[in-house]
Structures are given as structure tokens and as C-alpha cells.
C-alpha positions as CSV (number, residue, x, y, z in Angstrom):
1,X,161.4,114.1,60.4
2,X,161.4,117.1,62.8
3,X,161.6,116.4,66.4
4,X,158.3,117.2,68.3
5,X,158.3,120.4,70.3
6,X,159.0,119.9,74.0
7,X,156.4,121.5,76.3
8,X,156.4,121.9,80.1
9,X,152.8,122.5,81.2
10,X,152.1,124.4,84.4
11,X,148.5,123.9,85.7
12,X,146.6,123.0,88.8
13,X,142.9,123.8,88.4
14,X,140.4,121.8,86.4
15,X,140.4,124.6,83.8
16,X,143.9,123.4,82.7
17,X,143.0,119.7,82.1
18,X,141.6,119.9,78.6
19,X,144.7,121.8,77.4
20,X,147.0,119.3,79.1
21,X,145.2,116.4,77.4
22,X,145.1,118.2,74.0
23,X,148.9,118.8,74.2
24,X,149.6,115.1,74.8
25,X,147.1,113.9,72.2
26,X,148.7,116.3,69.6
27,X,152.0,114.5,70.0
28,X,154.1,117.2,71.8
29,X,156.8,115.9,74.1
30,X,155.9,116.6,77.7
31,X,158.9,116.1,80.0
32,X,156.9,117.2,83.0
33,X,153.8,118.7,84.4
34,X,154.4,121.4,87.0
35,X,151.5,121.6,89.4
36,X,150.8,123.0,92.9
37,X,151.5,120.7,95.9
38,X,148.6,118.6,97.0
39,X,146.5,120.5,99.6
40,X,144.3,119.1,102.4
41,X,140.6,119.0,101.3
42,X,137.3,118.2,102.8
43,X,136.3,117.5,106.4
44,X,139.0,114.9,106.8
45,X,141.6,117.2,105.3
46,X,143.0,114.5,103.1
47,X,145.7,115.2,100.5
48,X,143.8,114.6,97.3
49,X,145.7,115.0,94.0
50,X,144.2,117.3,91.4
51,X,142.6,115.9,88.3
52,X,145.5,117.1,86.1
53,X,148.0,115.4,88.3
54,X,146.0,112.2,88.2
55,X,145.9,112.4,84.4
56,X,149.7,113.0,84.2
57,X,150.4,110.0,86.4
58,X,148.1,107.8,84.3
59,X,149.8,108.8,81.1
60,X,153.4,108.5,82.4
61,X,154.2,112.2,82.6
62,X,156.6,113.2,85.4
63,X,155.0,115.5,88.0
64,X,156.9,118.3,89.6
65,X,155.3,120.1,92.6
66,X,157.4,122.9,94.0
67,X,156.1,125.0,96.8
68,X,157.6,128.0,95.1
69,X,158.0,127.7,91.4
70,X,160.3,130.8,91.3
71,X,162.8,129.4,93.8
72,X,166.2,129.0,92.3
73,X,166.2,125.2,92.6
74,X,162.7,125.0,90.9
75,X,163.8,127.2,88.0
76,X,166.9,125.1,87.5
77,X,164.9,122.0,87.5
78,X,162.6,123.4,84.8
79,X,165.7,124.6,82.9
80,X,167.1,121.0,83.0
81,X,164.0,119.8,81.1
82,X,165.0,122.0,78.1
83,X,161.5,123.0,77.1
84,X,160.7,124.8,73.8
85,X,157.5,126.2,75.4
86,X,156.1,126.8,78.9
87,X,152.3,126.6,78.7
88,X,150.2,127.7,81.7
89,X,146.6,127.6,82.6
90,X,145.1,127.9,86.1
91,X,148.4,127.2,87.7
92,X,148.1,129.4,90.8
93,X,151.5,131.1,91.0
94,X,152.9,134.1,89.2
95,X,156.0,133.2,87.1
96,X,159.2,135.2,87.5
97,X,161.1,136.8,84.6
98,X,163.8,134.3,85.1
99,X,161.5,131.3,84.8
100,X,159.7,132.9,81.8
101,X,163.2,133.1,80.1
102,X,163.8,129.4,80.4
103,X,161.9,128.0,77.3
104,X,163.7,128.2,73.9
105,X,160.7,129.7,72.1
106,X,158.4,131.3,74.7
107,X,155.8,131.0,77.4
108,X,152.0,131.1,76.6
109,X,149.0,131.3,78.9
110,X,145.4,130.4,78.4
111,X,143.2,132.9,80.3
112,X,139.5,132.6,80.9
113,X,138.3,136.0,79.6
114,X,138.6,138.2,76.6
115,X,141.5,140.3,77.7
116,X,142.2,143.0,78.7
117,X,138.9,142.5,80.6
118,X,139.0,140.5,83.8
119,X,142.7,140.2,84.5
120,X,143.2,138.2,87.7
121,X,142.5,134.9,89.5
122,X,138.7,134.7,89.1
123,X,137.8,135.9,85.6
124,X,134.9,133.6,85.0
125,X,133.2,134.2,88.4
126,X,133.6,137.9,88.3
127,X,132.2,138.2,84.7
128,X,129.0,136.3,85.8
129,X,128.8,138.3,89.0
130,X,128.9,141.5,87.0
131,X,126.1,140.3,84.7
132,X,128.2,139.9,81.5
133,X,126.4,138.1,78.7
134,X,129.5,137.1,76.8
135,X,132.8,135.5,77.8
136,X,135.7,133.7,76.1
137,X,139.3,132.8,76.3
138,X,142.5,134.5,75.3
139,X,146.0,133.1,74.6
140,X,148.7,135.5,75.6
141,X,152.5,135.7,75.4
142,X,153.5,135.7,79.0
143,X,155.3,138.6,80.8
144,X,156.1,139.0,84.5
145,X,153.0,141.3,84.9
146,X,149.9,139.3,85.6
147,X,147.7,138.6,82.4
148,X,149.3,141.7,80.7
149,X,151.1,140.0,77.8
150,X,150.5,140.4,74.1
151,X,147.4,138.6,72.8
152,X,147.8,135.8,70.2
153,X,144.3,134.3,69.9
154,X,140.7,134.7,71.1
155,X,137.5,132.7,71.2
156,X,134.1,134.0,72.3
157,X,131.0,132.4,73.7
158,X,127.7,133.7,75.1
159,X,126.9,133.2,78.8
160,X,123.6,131.5,79.5
161,X,121.2,133.4,81.8
162,X,121.3,130.7,84.4
163,X,124.8,129.4,83.7
164,X,127.0,128.9,86.7
165,X,130.7,129.8,86.9
166,X,131.6,126.1,87.1
167,X,129.6,125.2,84.0
168,X,131.0,128.2,82.0
169,X,134.6,127.4,83.1
170,X,134.2,123.9,81.8
171,X,133.0,125.2,78.4
172,X,135.8,127.8,78.3
173,X,138.4,125.2,79.1
174,X,137.2,123.0,76.2
175,X,137.1,126.1,73.9
176,X,140.6,127.1,74.8
177,X,142.4,123.8,74.3
178,X,142.4,123.8,70.5
179,X,143.1,127.5,70.5
180,X,146.4,127.1,72.4
181,X,147.5,124.3,70.1
182,X,147.1,126.6,67.1
183,X,148.9,129.4,69.0
184,X,151.9,127.2,69.7
185,X,152.2,126.3,66.0
186,X,151.9,129.9,65.0
187,X,154.6,131.1,67.4
188,X,156.9,128.2,66.6
189,X,156.7,129.0,62.9
190,X,157.1,132.7,63.4
191,X,153.7,133.7,61.9
192,X,151.9,134.7,65.1
193,X,150.4,138.2,65.2
194,X,150.8,139.4,68.8
195,X,148.5,142.3,69.7
196,X,149.2,144.6,72.7
197,X,146.5,145.0,75.3
198,X,144.9,148.4,75.7
199,X,145.6,149.6,79.3
200,X,142.5,151.8,79.2
201,X,140.2,148.7,78.9
202,X,141.7,146.7,81.7
203,X,139.4,145.4,84.4
204,X,140.2,143.3,87.4
205,X,139.0,139.9,88.5
206,X,140.3,139.5,92.1
207,X,140.5,136.1,93.8
208,X,137.3,134.9,95.4
209,X,137.0,135.0,99.2
210,X,134.6,133.0,101.3
211,X,132.6,136.1,102.3
212,X,132.1,137.1,98.6
213,X,129.2,134.6,98.6
214,X,127.2,136.4,101.3
215,X,124.0,137.7,99.7
216,X,123.2,141.4,100.0
217,X,119.4,141.6,99.7
218,X,119.5,145.3,99.0
219,X,120.9,144.6,95.5
220,X,118.4,144.3,92.6
221,X,117.1,140.7,92.0
222,X,119.1,140.3,88.9
223,X,122.4,141.1,90.6
224,X,121.6,138.5,93.4
225,X,120.8,135.9,90.8
226,X,124.1,136.6,89.1
227,X,125.9,136.3,92.4
228,X,124.4,132.9,93.1
229,X,125.6,131.7,89.7
230,X,129.0,133.2,90.1
231,X,129.8,131.7,93.4
232,X,129.5,128.1,92.2
233,X,131.3,125.8,92.7
234,X,133.0,127.9,95.5
235,X,132.4,129.6,97.9
236,X,128.6,129.2,97.1
237,X,126.2,131.9,98.0
238,X,124.6,132.0,101.4
239,X,122.3,134.0,103.7
240,X,120.9,133.8,107.2
241,X,117.3,132.7,107.5
242,X,115.6,134.0,110.7
243,X,112.2,132.7,111.4
244,X,109.4,134.8,112.8
245,X,110.0,135.7,116.5
246,X,107.3,133.4,117.8
247,X,108.7,130.3,116.1
248,X,111.4,128.1,117.6
249,X,113.8,127.8,114.7
250,X,115.9,130.9,115.4
251,X,118.6,131.8,112.8
252,X,120.1,129.3,110.4
253,X,122.8,129.7,107.7
254,X,121.2,128.8,104.4
255,X,123.4,127.9,101.4
256,X,121.8,128.9,98.2
257,X,122.5,126.8,95.1
258,X,119.9,128.0,92.5
259,X,117.6,131.0,92.1
260,X,115.4,132.7,89.6
261,X,114.2,136.4,89.3
262,X,110.6,137.1,90.2
263,X,108.2,140.1,90.3
264,X,107.6,141.3,93.9
265,X,108.3,144.0,96.3
266,X,108.9,144.5,100.0
267,X,111.6,145.3,102.6
268,X,114.8,143.7,101.2
269,X,115.4,140.3,102.7
270,X,111.8,139.7,103.7
271,X,110.2,136.4,102.7
272,X,107.2,137.2,100.6
273,X,106.0,133.6,100.1
274,X,107.1,130.1,100.9
275,X,105.3,127.6,98.6
276,X,105.8,124.4,96.7
277,X,107.5,126.5,94.0
278,X,110.2,127.8,96.4
279,X,111.0,130.7,98.7
280,X,110.3,134.2,97.3
281,X,112.5,136.9,99.0
282,X,112.2,140.7,98.4
283,X,115.3,142.3,96.9
284,X,116.3,145.9,96.5
285,X,114.3,145.8,93.3
286,X,112.1,142.8,92.4
287,X,112.3,139.5,94.2
288,X,114.4,136.3,94.1
289,X,113.0,132.8,94.3
290,X,115.2,130.3,96.0
291,X,115.0,127.0,94.1
292,X,117.7,124.8,95.8
293,X,119.1,125.3,99.2
294,X,121.2,123.5,101.8
295,X,121.9,123.8,105.5
296,X,125.5,123.1,106.8
297,X,126.2,119.4,107.1
298,X,123.2,118.5,105.0
299,X,122.7,117.7,101.3
300,X,121.3,120.3,98.9
301,X,117.5,120.0,98.5
302,X,114.7,121.7,96.6
303,X,113.6,124.8,98.5
304,X,110.1,123.4,98.5
305,X,111.3,120.5,100.6
306,X,113.1,122.9,103.0
307,X,109.8,124.9,103.3
308,X,107.9,121.8,104.3
309,X,110.5,120.6,106.8
310,X,111.1,123.9,108.5
311,X,107.8,125.8,108.3
312,X,109.3,128.8,106.4
313,X,106.6,131.4,106.0
314,X,106.0,134.9,104.8
315,X,107.4,137.5,107.1
316,X,110.6,135.5,107.9
317,X,113.9,137.3,107.3
318,X,116.9,136.6,105.1
319,X,120.2,138.3,105.7
320,X,122.0,139.7,108.7
């Protein structure tokens, strides 16, 4: 009986977890999971292990957490594991040519878009932010250039009109796990068709920054709705609510979790109505109804509850 293929998985984000589980369940040998060092999280800045690290420890897989995976000692450690494949998904570091040359057969990556569209760190969020109605995953043969390798397999899926980046990423992760299993077998058996990416069709998906979530009310309502969906689970969209000058509330940062597009017109950022249905705000074209909001340090709540507790009214302002 042939010896099972040996695979070293490199992954950190939750997007990588279904692939990691699928590889183990399929019977591949997994000498180690390579994942980013634990980082401080939350108000208490506790070192909380990622879900994929927790899964690895629970299933008896060794965990390797180098600060720099391309450092000579890290590369040598991976080499000592003698993998047939390196498999990456949401790892968080670019792999050097030296590291990519370590596996006997090759290195494959699961990416959260239909390449060559949305190369980069935030393909799911950027696709939703740009109003795309379809997404998917691509398995590529890795090269030192980010997300530029030859394409081995694809799977497509529609994006729901109210779907958030977090929800879509979960679906894409599940969609990609069986795809990468099949790609491994095709490559190992020498029957994979590897297609080059068309450079003319490349688009970028840069890493999210905290200020990417600030709402620009001059945008059309649909674009604002897409931004709110795209910024979840991080950094989450936000705006500044300024009450009418003769009210005592002043200005408050308002975190926006859910919206819908409405008819309406007015100066962008002006509250048109504040009712039991939510808070309607004029956009550059149309209006946006805030459905779920949050103030710093508080729990998310229906916008209608925020209206009742804070006396939001027509004429208030949203934005800088």
C-alpha cells in the first residue's frame, strides 16, 4: 500500500480551518501546522490561540509558530519535516522561493476569489465593497509573487445582496476544502491542468485598515450598503452622529452593523427620519436605513432602540 502523502499546512485565519480539517480527515500525513504566533486580542490583550491552532492541538498535530517563516532556521525546520506538499490558506506571510522549493511535489494555495481578480489580503471584503454579485475560490500553484501562480481549480458562488464578508468567507472556506483535496491528487498524479493568469485581468484586494470602515455619505446608497457588509467582521463600518445643535448629546461614534437601501433624498449625511423601523440617512443618491448600531463599549442593538434611548431626530447629521 502506498504511503499517504505528507502535507505541511500553513494557515492562521478561520478561512483555513475547513481545509485543515479536510486534509486530516482525508488521511494525509500532517507532520506540522505552521501558523502565525499568538497575538494579543481584546481589551485585556490576552494571547488567544487561533481556531486552527486549537484544532491542531486537539488532534495531536505539532504546531510551529515562527515569527518569520522565511528565516533560515524556519525554512530548515520545514525542510526537516520532508513534506510532499505545502498547502496554504489565510496564512498571513508571503513565502520565499527557498521555502516554496522545500516540498517534494509542490506548494498550493487556496485563495478567496476567482483569480486573477482580487489578488491580495482581503479578496472577500473588497469584492463585496465593490458590489460584486459573484465570488469563488481558486487553487493555485504557488510562486514567490503574491497570488500570481498558475490556476488549477475554481469554484464559483453568488453573493447574497445582504451577505457580509464574514458570512461569505465562511461559505468560500467550505467550498474550497474539497477543491484543494482534488487539486492535490491531480498534481500528485501528474494530471493537473495548470492555467496561467491573464495579467490584463488582474485586480487588487489590499489589506483592510481601520479607517476603511468610515462611511462616506456622499456615495450612492448601494455603495454604502456594500461597505457596511464588506467591513464585517472587521473593522466594521462607522460614522459620527451629531445631534441637532439645541440638543445635549453632541457627537457620538456610531458603529453600523446592518443597513438597507431606501428611497429618499437630501443633503448627504442628513437624518431624514428616525422611527421604529430604523434611522434613514440621505446618501449621495438615495438613502440608507440603519438597522443595527452600536456605540463604543456597548452591545449592538436595533437602531429603533437607539432612536428611543437617544432622541435621534430628522435633521441630525451623520458623518464628519
